[in-house]
C-alpha positions as CSV (number, residue, x, y, z in Angstrom):
1,M,0.0,0.0,0.0
2,I,2.8,2.3,0.7
3,N,4.2,1.8,-2.8
4,M,0.8,2.3,-4.4
5,T,0.1,5.7,-2.5
6,C,3.6,7.0,-3.3
7,E,2.9,6.2,-6.9
8,L,-0.4,8.0,-6.6
9,H,1.3,10.8,-5.2
10,E,3.9,11.1,-7.8
11,A,1.2,10.9,-10.6
12,Q,-0.9,13.6,-9.0
13,E,2.1,15.9,-9.0
14,L,2.9,15.0,-12.7
15,Q,-0.6,15.4,-13.9
16,E,-0.8,18.8,-12.5
17,L,2.2,19.8,-13.9
18,Q,1.4,18.5,-17.4
19,Q,-1.7,20.4,-17.4
20,K,-0.2,23.4,-16.7
21,V,2.7,23.2,-19.3
22,A,0.2,21.9,-21.9
23,E,-2.7,24.3,-21.7
24,K,-0.7,27.1,-23.0
25,D,0.8,25.5,-26.1
26,E,-1.8,23.0,-27.2
27,Q,-4.1,25.3,-28.7
28,D,-1.2,26.3,-31.3
29,E,-0.4,22.8,-32.2
30,P,-1.6,21.6,-35.8
31,R,-4.3,19.0,-35.9
32,A,-2.1,16.5,-37.8
33,E,0.7,16.7,-35.1
34,R,-1.9,16.3,-32.4
35,R,-3.1,13.1,-34.2
36,L,0.3,11.6,-34.5
37,R,1.2,12.4,-30.9
38,L,-2.1,10.7,-29.6
39,V,-1.3,7.8,-31.8
40,K,1.8,7.2,-30.5
41,Q,0.9,7.4,-26.9
42,V,-2.5,5.1,-27.4
43,S,-0.3,2.6,-29.3
44,K,2.0,2.4,-26.4
45,V,-0.9,1.9,-23.9
46,L,-2.5,-0.7,-25.9
47,I,0.9,-2.8,-25.6
48,V,0.7,-2.3,-21.8
49,T,-3.2,-3.1,-21.8
50,L,-2.1,-6.8,-23.4
51,A,-0.7,-7.5,-19.9
52,Y,-3.8,-6.8,-18.3
53,V,-5.7,-9.3,-21.0
54,A,-3.2,-11.9,-19.9
55,L,-4.3,-10.7,-16.0
56,G,-8.0,-11.2,-17.1
57,A,-7.5,-14.5,-18.5
58,S,-5.9,-15.8,-15.6
59,I,-8.6,-14.4,-13.2
60,T,-11.4,-16.4,-14.7
61,W,-9.6,-19.4,-15.2
62,P,-10.7,-21.5,-12.3
63,S,-14.5,-21.2,-13.4
64,P,-14.2,-23.5,-16.6
65,A,-11.2,-25.3,-15.5
66,V,-12.5,-26.6,-12.3
67,S,-15.7,-27.7,-14.0
68,S,-13.4,-29.6,-16.5
69,I,-11.2,-31.3,-13.8
70,E,-14.5,-32.6,-12.2
71,K,-15.2,-34.2,-15.7
72,D,-11.8,-35.4,-16.6
73,N,-9.1,-35.2,-14.0
74,S,-6.4,-36.9,-16.0
75,T,-3.0,-34.8,-16.6
76,L,-0.9,-34.7,-19.5
77,V,1.6,-36.8,-17.5
78,G,-0.7,-39.5,-16.9
79,T,-1.6,-38.8,-13.4
80,E,-5.0,-37.9,-12.1
81,I,-5.8,-34.7,-10.1
82,V,-8.5,-34.7,-7.4
83,L,-9.6,-31.4,-5.8
84,T,-11.1,-30.9,-2.4
85,A,-13.5,-28.2,-1.9
86,A,-11.0,-26.2,-0.1
87,E,-8.5,-26.7,-3.0
88,K,-11.0,-25.7,-5.5
89,D,-11.4,-22.4,-3.5
90,M,-7.5,-21.9,-3.5
91,T,-7.6,-22.1,-7.4
92,G,-9.0,-18.6,-7.1
93,S,-7.9,-17.4,-3.8
94,L,-4.3,-18.1,-4.1
95,M,-4.1,-15.7,-7.0
96,Y,-5.3,-12.9,-4.6
97,L,-2.8,-14.1,-2.0
98,G,0.0,-13.9,-4.4
99,S,-1.0,-10.4,-5.6
100,L,-0.7,-9.0,-2.0
101,F,2.9,-9.9,-2.0
102,G,3.4,-9.1,-5.8
103,A,2.2,-5.6,-5.0
104,W,5.0,-5.1,-2.5
105,I,7.6,-6.8,-4.7
106,G,6.8,-4.8,-7.6
107,G,7.2,-1.4,-5.7
108,W,10.8,-2.6,-5.0
109,V,11.5,-3.9,-8.4
110,V,10.1,-0.6,-10.1
111,S,12.2,1.6,-7.9
112,K,15.2,-0.4,-9.0
113,I,15.2,-1.2,-12.6
114,G,12.2,1.2,-14.0
115,R,8.7,0.7,-15.1
116,R,9.6,-0.6,-18.7
117,L,11.9,-3.2,-17.7
118,S,9.6,-4.5,-15.0
119,L,6.8,-4.6,-17.4
120,Q,8.8,-6.7,-19.6
121,L,10.0,-9.2,-17.2
122,L,6.4,-9.6,-16.0
123,G,5.6,-11.7,-19.3
124,L,7.9,-14.3,-18.1
125,P,6.3,-15.3,-14.8
126,F,2.8,-15.0,-16.4
127,I,4.0,-17.6,-19.0
128,T,5.6,-19.8,-16.4
129,G,2.4,-20.0,-14.6
130,W,0.5,-21.1,-17.2
131,I,3.1,-23.9,-18.2
132,I,3.3,-25.0,-14.5
133,S,-0.3,-25.2,-14.2
134,G,-0.8,-27.0,-17.7
135,L,1.9,-29.6,-17.0
136,A,1.0,-30.3,-13.3
137,S,1.0,-33.7,-12.2
138,N,-0.6,-33.0,-8.9
139,T,-2.8,-30.4,-6.9
140,A,0.3,-28.8,-5.2
141,V,1.9,-27.9,-8.6
142,L,-1.3,-26.8,-10.0
143,L,-1.9,-24.4,-7.3
144,I,2.0,-23.2,-7.3
145,G,1.2,-22.0,-10.8
146,R,-1.8,-20.1,-9.7
147,L,0.4,-18.4,-6.9
148,I,2.9,-17.4,-9.5
149,H,0.2,-15.7,-11.4
150,G,-0.8,-13.8,-8.4
151,I,2.6,-12.5,-7.7
152,S,2.5,-11.3,-11.4
153,S,-0.7,-9.6,-11.3
154,G,0.5,-7.7,-8.0
155,C,3.4,-6.4,-9.7
156,L,1.4,-5.3,-12.8
157,T,-0.9,-3.1,-10.7
158,I,2.1,-1.2,-9.6
159,A,4.4,-1.1,-12.8
160,G,1.4,-0.9,-15.4
161,Y,-0.8,1.9,-14.3
162,A,2.3,4.0,-13.3
163,Y,3.7,3.7,-16.7
164,I,0.5,4.4,-18.4
165,V,0.2,7.7,-16.3
166,E,3.7,8.7,-17.5
167,L,3.2,8.2,-21.2
168,S,-0.3,9.8,-21.5
169,D,-1.4,13.3,-21.7
170,T,-3.6,14.6,-19.1
171,N,-6.3,15.3,-21.5
172,I,-6.6,11.8,-22.5
173,R,-5.4,10.2,-19.2
174,G,-8.8,9.3,-18.1
175,M,-9.6,7.4,-21.4
176,M,-6.4,5.6,-21.1
177,A,-6.8,4.6,-17.5
178,T,-10.0,2.6,-18.6
179,L,-7.9,0.6,-21.1
180,P,-6.5,-1.8,-18.5
181,T,-9.9,-2.4,-17.1
182,L,-11.2,-3.2,-20.5
183,G,-8.2,-5.4,-21.2
184,I,-8.9,-7.4,-17.9
185,V,-12.8,-7.8,-19.2
186,L,-11.6,-8.9,-22.5
187,G,-9.3,-11.6,-20.8
188,N,-11.9,-12.7,-18.6
189,L,-14.1,-13.2,-21.8
190,Y,-11.3,-14.8,-23.6
191,T,-10.9,-17.4,-20.9
192,V,-14.6,-18.2,-20.6
193,A,-15.3,-18.2,-24.3
194,I,-12.6,-21.3,-24.9
195,G,-12.7,-22.8,-21.4
196,Y,-15.9,-24.8,-22.0
197,T,-14.7,-26.2,-25.1
198,L,-11.3,-27.2,-24.4
199,P,-9.9,-29.7,-21.4
200,W,-8.2,-27.7,-18.6
201,H,-4.7,-28.4,-19.4
202,Y,-5.0,-27.4,-22.8
203,L,-6.8,-24.2,-21.5
204,C,-3.7,-23.3,-19.7
205,F,-1.5,-23.3,-22.8
206,V,-4.3,-21.2,-25.0
207,G,-4.6,-19.0,-22.0
208,A,-0.9,-18.2,-22.0
209,I,-1.1,-16.6,-25.7
210,P,-2.1,-13.1,-24.4
211,A,0.9,-13.1,-22.1
212,V,3.3,-14.3,-25.0
213,V,2.1,-11.6,-27.4
214,F,2.5,-9.0,-24.7
215,A,6.0,-10.3,-23.7
216,A,7.1,-9.8,-27.5
217,A,5.3,-6.4,-28.0
218,S,6.7,-5.0,-24.9
219,F,10.3,-4.8,-26.0
220,I,9.1,-2.0,-28.5
221,L,8.0,0.3,-25.4
222,P,10.2,3.4,-24.6
223,K,11.9,3.7,-21.3
224,S,9.9,5.6,-18.4
225,P,11.0,9.3,-18.4
226,S,10.9,9.3,-14.4
227,Y,13.4,6.3,-14.7
228,L,15.7,8.2,-17.0
229,V,15.5,11.2,-14.8
230,I,16.5,9.2,-11.8
231,Q,19.3,7.6,-13.6
232,G,20.6,11.2,-14.7
233,R,20.0,10.7,-18.2
234,R,18.3,14.1,-18.7
235,Q,18.8,14.4,-22.4
236,E,17.2,11.0,-22.9
237,A,14.3,11.8,-21.2
238,L,13.9,15.1,-22.9
239,S,14.3,13.5,-26.2
240,L,11.6,10.8,-25.2
241,L,9.2,13.3,-23.9
242,K,9.4,15.5,-27.0
243,N,8.6,12.4,-29.2
244,L,5.6,11.7,-26.8
245,R,4.4,15.2,-26.4
246,G,5.3,16.8,-29.5
247,N,7.0,20.3,-30.0
248,H,4.1,22.6,-28.4
249,V,4.6,21.5,-24.8
250,N,7.1,22.8,-22.5
251,I,9.2,19.6,-22.1
252,E,12.0,21.3,-19.8
253,A,9.2,22.0,-17.2
254,E,8.1,18.6,-17.2
255,V,11.7,17.2,-16.5
256,T,12.4,19.9,-14.1
257,Q,9.4,18.5,-12.0
258,L,10.5,14.9,-12.3
259,E,13.8,15.8,-11.0
260,H,12.4,17.5,-8.3
261,M,10.0,14.6,-7.6
262,N,12.8,12.3,-7.4
263,S,15.1,14.5,-5.2
264,S,16.4,13.4,-2.1
265,S,14.7,16.5,-0.6
266,S,11.5,15.1,-1.8
267,S,10.0,13.1,0.9
268,G,7.5,10.5,0.1
269,W,6.0,10.1,3.7
270,K,5.9,14.2,3.9
271,G,4.3,14.3,0.6
272,L,1.5,11.7,1.6
273,L,0.8,13.6,4.7
274,N,-0.4,16.4,2.6
275,K,-4.3,17.1,3.3
276,E,-5.1,17.3,-0.5
277,T,-3.2,14.2,-1.2
278,L,-4.7,12.1,1.8
279,R,-8.1,13.2,0.6
280,R,-7.4,11.4,-2.9
281,I,-5.9,8.5,-1.4
282,T,-9.0,8.0,0.8
283,V,-11.1,8.2,-2.2
284,V,-9.2,5.6,-4.1
285,V,-8.5,3.3,-1.3
286,T,-12.4,3.2,-0.5
287,T,-13.5,2.7,-4.0
288,F,-10.9,0.1,-4.4
289,F,-12.1,-1.7,-1.3
290,L,-15.7,-1.4,-2.0
291,S,-15.2,-2.8,-5.4
292,Q,-13.3,-5.8,-3.8
293,M,-15.6,-6.4,-0.9
294,C,-18.9,-6.4,-3.0
295,G,-18.2,-9.8,-4.5
296,N,-17.8,-9.3,-8.3
297,F,-14.5,-11.1,-8.4
298,V,-16.2,-14.3,-6.6
299,M,-18.8,-14.4,-9.2
300,M,-16.2,-14.1,-11.9
301,I,-13.9,-16.9,-10.4
302,Y,-16.5,-19.4,-9.2
303,T,-19.3,-18.9,-11.8
304,A,-19.8,-22.4,-12.7
305,R,-19.6,-23.6,-9.2
306,I,-22.1,-21.3,-8.3
307,M,-24.5,-22.1,-10.9
308,Q,-23.9,-25.9,-10.2
309,N,-24.8,-25.4,-6.8
310,T,-28.0,-23.7,-7.5
311,G,-29.1,-26.5,-9.5
312,S,-28.7,-24.8,-12.9
313,T,-27.4,-27.2,-15.7
314,H,-25.6,-24.4,-17.4
315,G,-22.8,-24.7,-14.6
316,S,-22.1,-28.0,-16.1
């Protein structure tokens, strides 16, 4: 939570600065240049969204997979998997337990190697989790694959949104912020659509496709402007931001603000104790808490089992 709130505070400061420096010059920007600038930003955000498609595919996997195991529990290595009621629950809950630790790990990793490299490395554990689950010979191995997916998803929540905030202009940031959610929903539908036609182990390999595509596409993403500033590579940061923002925005002011935000005199805790920042953090945390506690993820993960327990034939 500390890492997430610090990222939020940085994003708030960066957004306020970008709004100021953009309003003055954007009105003079030619329409063609503005269109090109937005296409560059949207295309890069869409690549990051692929990671959230991979996340969404993993979230709803237990719904069709557990039903498939109940029908045919044979594995690809010739053994059988028998899930108890508690183990069926763990196919979903372990992912969220892993995400708790993943968020902390992700905050540390992002601060050390930057947002872009963190995102690039995330493709590997997502793919690994699918392979381990697909080739699982027993319940323990299957659940380990789910735990790996959880850790990966926690890291993604830190690196992904922060990276999108840095790349996007303030006037399209709201729209860009909805794309990860859209990606998760598409991933949910992807798994459910193919999950009731494929055996559970083959579903793992097909479910890995979004992660593979993201892992390959992530290598064309630019470095994080904030990370370049932290590394003292000011000219690279200026060049990158000019490519993203165009020639009609005061890039120097944005880089100067990034330098200030990442300086040793800029205390994260002190900034978090700001009244306005605390108010925004409270709103965000409350919204996320209510979203998680309303049971929507339980419905997505255990849809088939819920329908079976209510006597519906659609659950099978």
